[in-house]
N, C-alpha and C positions, 0 to 999 in steps of 0.2 A: 834832557827833556824830562819834565815832571808834570804830572797831572793825575787826577783821580780817574780820568777817562782814558782807557786804553784797551787793547785786545785782552780778553775775548769779546768785549763789547764792540758793537759795530755802529759807527756814526761819523759825523764830519770831523770832530776833534780827534777821535781815535785814528782815522785815516790820515789826517793832516800830520800828526806826530810821526806815524809810521813812514809815510812817503818822504817827508822832509829828512828824517833820520837816515833813510836809505841813500838819498842823494848826497847828504853830507858825508856819509861813509865813503861813497864813491869819489868824493873830492878830498879824500885822505884826512878826514877829521875823525877823532875818536868820539863816539856817541854812545851814551847809555840812557835808558829810560827808567824812571822811577814811578811806580804807581802802587796802589794798595792791592791786597789779596782778593782774588775772585774764587770763591768756594775753596777747593783744595789746591788752587794754583798759588803757591807760596814759595818764596825763595828766588833763586836766580834761574832764568830761562834764557835760551839763545834763539834768535830768530834769523831770518835770511841775512846773509853777509856778515854773520857774527854780531848782529845787534843784541846787546846785552840788556836784559830787562830785570829790574829788581821788583819783585812783588812783595812789598813790605807786609808784615803780619798784622795789619790793621783792617778790621772789617768795616764795610760801609755802614754809615749811620743813617743818612737820609739822602735819597735821590742819588745813590751811588757815590756819595762823598763821605769821608771819614769825619768823626766827631772832632770839632775844633778844640784843641787843648793847648796848642803852641809849644808847651814845654815837654810833653811826653815823647814827642818825635825827635827831640834834640840828639840823644845818644846815637840812635841808629843813623839818622841823616848825617850827622857829623862824621861818623865812621865811613859812610859811603863816599862822601865828598872828599875826604882826605885819602882814602884808599884808592879811589879812582883818579886822584890828582885833577879834579875838576877845575876849570878856569872860568866857565860860564854856566850859569844855571838859567834855563829857559822854561818858564812856567806857561801853562796853557789853560785857558778858560776861567772866567770870573767866578764860576760856581765852585771851582776846585779848591777845597780846603788844603789839601796836601801841597798844591802848587804854591799857595800863599805862605804856608808855614815853611816850606823848604827854601823859598826865596828869602824869607826873614832870617833863617839860620845861615844861609850863604852870605848875606850881608854882614852878619856878625863875624864870619870867618874872613871877610875882605874879598869875597868872590863877586865878580860882576854878574849882574842879573838882567834878563830880558823877559818881557811878558807879551804874550799874544792873546788878544781879546777876540773871541769868536761870536759874541752875542750882542744883542741890543737890549737895553733896559729902559723902563719908564722912570718917572720921577715922583709920581703922586702917591702910590700905595706904600704901605708900611714895609713890605718885603723889599721893594726897590730902594727905599730910603736906607735901610740897613745894609743892603748889598753894596750900594753906591759908597757908603761911608767906609766899609771894609776895603773896597777897591781903592778909595782915595788914600787911606793910610798905608796900604800895601804898595802903591805905585809912587808915593811921594819920594821915596829914596831908591826907586828902580832906575837903572841906567838908561833903558830905552824901552819903548812900547811899540808893538806891531799890531795893526788892525787889518782885517781881511777885506775892507771896503772903505770908501770915503765916508759913507753914511755911518759906518761903525766908528770911524775916527772921530767924527763930530760928536757922536753919542758918548764915546769914552772920554773925550776931552771935557765935556760938560759934566759928566758924572764924577770924574776924579780931579777936576780942576787942574788940568795939565796944559802946558805950553805946546803950541803946534810943532815946534822944533824937536820936541821930545818924542813925537809920534810919527811913525811911518806907515804907509799902506802897502802891503804885499798881498795880493789876492790869493785865494786858494787855487788849486789846479785839479786836473783830472788825469788819471792814468789812461791815456787814449788807447793803449794796446789792450786794455781790459774791457773797453766799451767801443766795440766796432759794430758798424751797421750790418744787419742781415735781414733784408726785406722778405726773404723766403719764410721766415718764422711768423709773419703776420698774415692774416687772411686778406683776401681781395676786398678793397674798399667798396666795391659794388655789392658784395654779399653782406658784410658787416663791418662796423667801425668799432675798434676797441680803444677805450680810454684807460690809461694807466695812472694809478695813484700809488706812490711809494712814500710813506710818511709814518711817523709815530702818531697814533690815533689819540691825540690830546687836544685840549682847547687851543693852545698856542699855535698849533698847526692848522687852525681854521677848519676843523672837522665839522663844526656846526654849519659852515657854509656849504661843505660837501653834502651834508644831510639835507640841506634846504634845496639844492638844485637836482639831486638824484631823481625824485619823482617827476620833475618837470622835463628833464632831458629824456628819460625813458619813455614818457608819454608822447613827446613830440617826435622822437626818432625811434621807430620800431626796430631798426637794424643796429642800434648802438648797444654795446656791452661795456661793463666796467670790470676791471681787475684791480683789486685794492690789496697792497702789501703793507704789512705792519701790524702792530698790536698796541693796545692801550685802553684806558678807561672808556673811551668813546666808542669802542667796538660794539658794545651792547646797544648803543643808540642806533648805529647803522643797521644792525640786525633787526631791530624793531621796525625801522622804516621799510626794509626789504620784505619782511613778513607781512606788514600792513598793506603794502602795494602789490604783493604777490609776484615779485620779480626775482625770486631766488635764482632762476636759471639765467638771469641777465647780469647779475652782480655777484662776482666771485671774491670772497674774502680769503686771500691766500695765506694770511698770517705772516710771520717774519720770513723774509727771503734772504738767504745767505749771500755774501758778497760775490762768491764765485758763480752764482746762478742769476745775479741781477742783470747781467748783460742779455741773457736769453729772455728774461722776464720783460725787460724794456722793449726788446725787438719784437715782442708778440703784439704790440699795440701800434696805433697810428698817432695818438695824442697823449701828451703827458700833462696832467693837471696838478697844479700846486696851489693850495688855498691858504698858505701861511698868513697869520696876522702880524708876525714880526719875524724878520730874517736879516741877519747881517750879510750873509753870502750863502746862497742856496746851492750846495754841491749837486743835489739831485737833478736840477734842471740842466746843469752843464753835462752831466752824464747822459741824460735823456737826449739832449741836442747832439752829443757825440754819436749817438745811435741813430740819428736822423728823425727823431720824433718832433712833431709840431708841439710847442710848449704853450700852455695857457697858465698864467700865473697872476696872483694878486700883486698890485704895485705897492709893495711895502719895503721898508728898510733899504738894503743895498741891492735888491734884485734888479732894478732898472739899469744898474751898472754892469750886469753880468753878460747879457746878450742884447743885440740890436732889436729894437721893437718900434719901428716907425710906421706900423700899420700898412706896410707894403706887402705885396704878394711874395716877395723874395725873403722877407724876414721869417725867422723861425720861432719867434716868441710873440704872443699876444698878451698885453698887460691890461688889467682891469682893476677897478677899485674894489676894496675889500668889503663888499656887501653882496647879498644873494642875487639881486637883479643884475648887477654889473658882471658878476662871474658867469651867470646864466647867458647873458648876451655874448660875452667873450667866448664861451665854450660853443655856443651856437655858430658863431662866425668861423671857428676852427673846424667844426663838423661840416659846414657848408663848403669850406675850402677843400676839404678832403673829398667830398662827394663830387665836386666838379673837376677833380684831378689836379688841384694846386698843392701837390705833395712836395715837401722840401726834398731837394736832392741830397740823399743821405751821405753819399761819399764826399760831396763838396763840403757839407757842413762838418763832417768828421775831420776833414783836413784843416778847416778853419779853427775848430776847437783845439786840435792838436797843435796848431801854430800859436794860438792865443794863450792857452793854459797848459803850461809845462811845469812839472815839479822840479826839473833841473833849473829852470829859470827862478823859481821860488827859492831854491837852495842858494843860487848865486846871490840874490838880493839879501837873503838872510845872512849870508857870509859877509856881505858889505856892512851890515849892522853890527855883526860880531867884531869885525876889524875896527869899526868906529869906536865902540865902547871900550875896547882894549887899550885905546889911547888915553882914556880917561882914568883919573886916579880913583882908588877905592874910597868909599865913604866911611869915615870913622864914626865912632859912637857919638861923639860930641856933635858932629854935623848932622847925624841922623836925628838926634833929639831936637835940634834947631828946626829941621824940616817938619817934624811931627807937630810942632807948635803952630804951623800954618794950617793944620787940619781942624782947628777949633780947640777951645780950652779943655773940654772934657776928653775928646779923642786924643789930643796931644798929650795930656797928662797920663792917660791910660797906656798909650803906646810907648811913651818914654819909660814908664815903670816896667812894662813888658820887656823892652829892649835892654834895660839895665839888669833885670833878673836873668834874662837869657845870657847876657854877657858874663854874669857871675857863674852861671851853670857851666859855661864853656871853660872858664878858668879852673873850676873844680875838675872837670873832665880832663883838661890838659895836665893837671897834676896827677890824677889817678891813672890816666892812660895817655902818656905823652905821644906826640905825633911821631916821634922817631921809632916808637914801638909798634906802630900800625903797619902791617905788611901792605906793600903797594901791589896793586893788581897788575897783571900782565896785559899789555895793549895787544888785543887780538889782531888788529890789522897790521901792526908792525912786525908781528912774529909769524903770521900765517905763511909768509912767503918762504921763510928759511927754517922755521922751527915747528915741524909737524907735531912733535910730541907735546906741545903746549896746548893743543886743541882739547876741547872737552871730550869726555868719553863718548857722549852721544854722537858728536860730529865724526869721531874716528870710526865708530860702528857704521855710520852712514857711508863713509868712504869705503870701508871694507866690503860693503854690499856690492860695489862695482868691480871687485877683484875676485879672481878665482881662488878657491880654497887652497889649491896647491901653491899658488903664488904667495898667498898670505903666510902659509906655513914656512915656505922657503925664505921669505923676506923678513918676517917679524918674530919667528919662533926663537925664544931665548935671547932676543935683542936686549931686553931689560925686564925687570920684574913687572912693570906696569903692562907692557904689551903681552907678556906671558899670561897675565891674569885676564886681559881683554880677550885673547884668543881662547882661553879656557871657557869663556862664557858663550861661545858661538857653536852652533851645530854646523858641520862642514858638509859641503857637496863636492865629492871627489870624482874626477873624471880621469880614468886611467886608459881610456880607449886609444890615446895617441902617445902613450908613454913608452919609451924604450925600456929594455931590461936594466940598463945602467941607471936611467933616471928613476926607475922604480926602486932600485936598490938604495938610492939616496933618500927617496921620499919615505920609504917604509919605516925608517929608523926615527923619523921626526914627526910623522903624522900621529896624533892621538886617536887611536882607533875607536875609543869609546865615545868620541864626539862626532863620528861620521854618521850623518843622517841620510845621505844619498850617495850611492856608489855605482859607477858605470865602468864596465870592464869589457875589453875586446880581446878574446883569446887569440885572434889572428895576429895581432900586432904585439902582444905581450906574452911571449912563449913561457908557459909554465907558471905564469902569475896567478892563475886561478887557483892552483893547488897550494900556493905558498902564502896566500892571504889568511890571516888569523881571523876568520869570521866570528869565532866564538868570543872575541873581545869587543865586537861591535854591538854593544848593548843598546845603542840608540838608533840602529839602522832601521829605516822605514821604507826606503826606496832602493830597489836593486834592478839594474839594467845590464843584461848580458848579451853580447853580440859575438857571432862567429864561434859558438860553442856547439858541441854535439851532445846527443842524449846520453852517450856513455859517460861524458864528463859530468853531466847534470845528475845522473844516477849516483855517481860516486859521491858527489856533494850531499845529495839528499839522504844517502845511507849513513852518513856520519852524524851521529846523534847530537854531538856538541855543536855542529854547524846547523843542522836542521832546526835545532831549538831556537837559534837566532832567526832563521827564515820564518818561523811561525809567527813572529811579531811584525812581519812586513805588511804594509797596506798597499804597496805597489810592486808588482813583479813584471818586468818586460823582458821577454826572450826574443831578440831581434836577429833576423837573417841567420837562423841557426843552420848549421851543417846537418843535413838529414841522415848522415851516416849513423847507423845503429839499428838494432833490432826493434821490431814492433813492441816486444814486451818491455823494452827499456823506455820507450816513449810512453806506453800505457802506465808503467810504474811512476814515471815523473808526473804525468797528468793526474793520476789518482792522489798523489801526494799534494799537488797544488790545489785541487778542488775539494778535497775532503779533510786535509790535515793542516790547513793554514787558515785558522778561524778569523783572523783580522784582515784578510785580503779583500780589498775593495776594487782595485784596478789590476787587470791581468792582460798580458799580451803574449800570445803563443804563435809560432809560425805555421803549424800544420795540425789538422785534426782529420782523422778518418772516421768513417761511420762506425767501425768496430771499436773505436776508442771509448764509446759511450757505454759499452757493456760493463755492468757492475760499477758504474761511475756514480758517486754520491756527491752532488754539488754542495758547495757552501752557500749559506743564505746571506752572507755578508757581501758577496760579490755584486758590485754595482755596474761595472763596465768590463766587457770582454772583447778583446781585439784578436781576430784570427786572420793571419795573413793569407792563408790558402785553405779553402774548405769547399767541398762539393755541396750541391743543393740538397741532396739526400741527408748529408750530415747536418746541414742547417735545420732541416725539418725535424730531425731527431733531437737536436740541441734545444729547439723551441719547445718540444714536448717535455723534455726533462726539466727545463728551467722555468 
C-alpha cells in the first residue's frame, strides 16, 4: 500500500488503507504501507497486527504530497520493494505523488500494480486538465484500477481514457464496531435538536452552502443547535456569520475531533448535514447512519449510491440539490421529521450498515482483483513505451524518455547494489507464531508488560544477549509476598536488585527474608510494601544506616496488617523516622496510631496521602491540628 496520505493524518483515504491492510493481514497476506515523513515520524513503525509502515524521509511539498521528482525516489523505493519481496504495489489517491512514482518504479521492476481512485475531478479548469493527464499516463500501464463508486468509475474512465473492463467498483466500508448508536448522549428532541457537521472547512466541502443556511435555520427553529467539527480556511467565514447573527451559544465550533471520539460526537446529535460539492464516496454519512442519525446531504457524485433516499419516512437520508435553497428545504424537512417523532430506528439502521458495508467484504473483493492481475504477464519497457504513445505525442514522448532514464538508473543500481546483496526482511506474520525473538523490541516490551517481573527474570534472564539487554532496560516490580524460602533462594541470585522499582514482602510467609534482602543495592527502589511485620523488625531496619539511606528515596511506603507486638517506644521511633526523615515520601500507609504518638512528631511537607488502618477520633483531631 502506498500513498502520501496515511496516519497520523485522519481522513477517508487514510482509514481505507489502514482498514484494508488489517483485513488483508487477517487473510494471511503480507502487507506493508509506504508513505512520507510526518514531522519527526520517520523510519519504520509497527501498527496493530504487525502492520509495517515505512515513513520515507521526504517532507510534504504541497497539500501533504511530496515534490514530484520521479528519479530521486528510485534508490529508496527499489530497496524497499526488493527487501520486502513485494509482488503487488497498490497505490491510493489521484493526488498522491508518492503513489504514482512508486507504481512507476514497480513497473520498471516488473511488479504488478493496482490503483484505487477515491476522488472526482472536473475537466475544464487548468488544475483538473494537468491532474487528468498525469493520471492518464500513470494508469495506461497499470494492471487494474479500483473505484469507490460507479460515479467515480465513470469519472476515472473519462479522465484517464480507460476501458471499462480494466476498472472495478469496490465501495468503502465502515468499522461498525467503532460507530455504535447511543441515544442517551443526545438531548430530547422536544427540548432541542442538534445538527452535526463533520468536514474539512474548505470550499470543496460546500462550506459556503453551510454559511448560507445557518442564519435561516437558526431564525426559523429556536430550539436548533449546530455542532461543527473540523478546521480549514472557511472557519473564519463561519465565525463571522456567528458573530454577526449573535448566535455563539447555538453554534459550537469543535475543531478537529479525533477518530476515537467521533462516535460520541456523532451520537450527541439528531441530524447529520453534508454539504459537499463533489464526493466520490462520503464515509462520514455512512458513519453517521451507523450511529442512527438522520442524514441530509447534497446530491453530488457517488453519494446517491451510498444510502437509500426515496423520500419515504423509513429512509435515513434526504438528498437535495447543491444550492442554498434546496439544502435549506431538505434540512427543514429533516427537522420537521425529528419534531413529530419520525426518528430513525438507530439499532435497525446500525445492523443494516453493518451488513452493507464491511471491510472484510472489501478485502475479499480486493483479493479477487489481486488474484486476477497475478495471472497477467508483467509489462516490459517496450510495451510500456507503446502504451505511452496512446496518451498523445508530447505526453507519450516525455513519459517514454522518463521510463528509459528510470530503466538505466535501475541498471546502474543493479550493478552497484546487486539484488543478491540486499537483505530480505522477515515476514512478521509467518514468524510470530513460532519465532518470538523476531518481534521488534517495542512489541516485546509491550508483551513483557503483561508478565510479572519474577516470571520475566526466571524465563528470559541470560537467555541470550538481546533479552538480557531488554531486561536491563526495565524497572521491575517484585512481589515476594507468596514466595517460599526455596523460591526466594532461587530468585535472589538472578534478580538485578538495582532495577527493582517496587517491592512487596510478607514476613509471615517468607521467614527471615526481610533481614536477608540487600536493600542497600536497590538504588531505584521507589515503592515498598511490607505485610505481617512487627515494629521490632522495622526498628532494626530503620536503625541500619545503609538500609535507611535507601528508604529515604521512597515515595510510597505501605505497612499493611502489621503485628502489633512491640513497645510503644519502638512504634514511635519508626513513626518519627517515617514522618521526619523521609523527605521524598508522598504516600504512606500505617496500621495504628495512638494519640501519644504525635508528641514531638515533625511531619514532612511532601506527604500527599496518609492511610491509617486504626485510629481514634482524638488521634484524628490531633493529626488534623499538626498537619
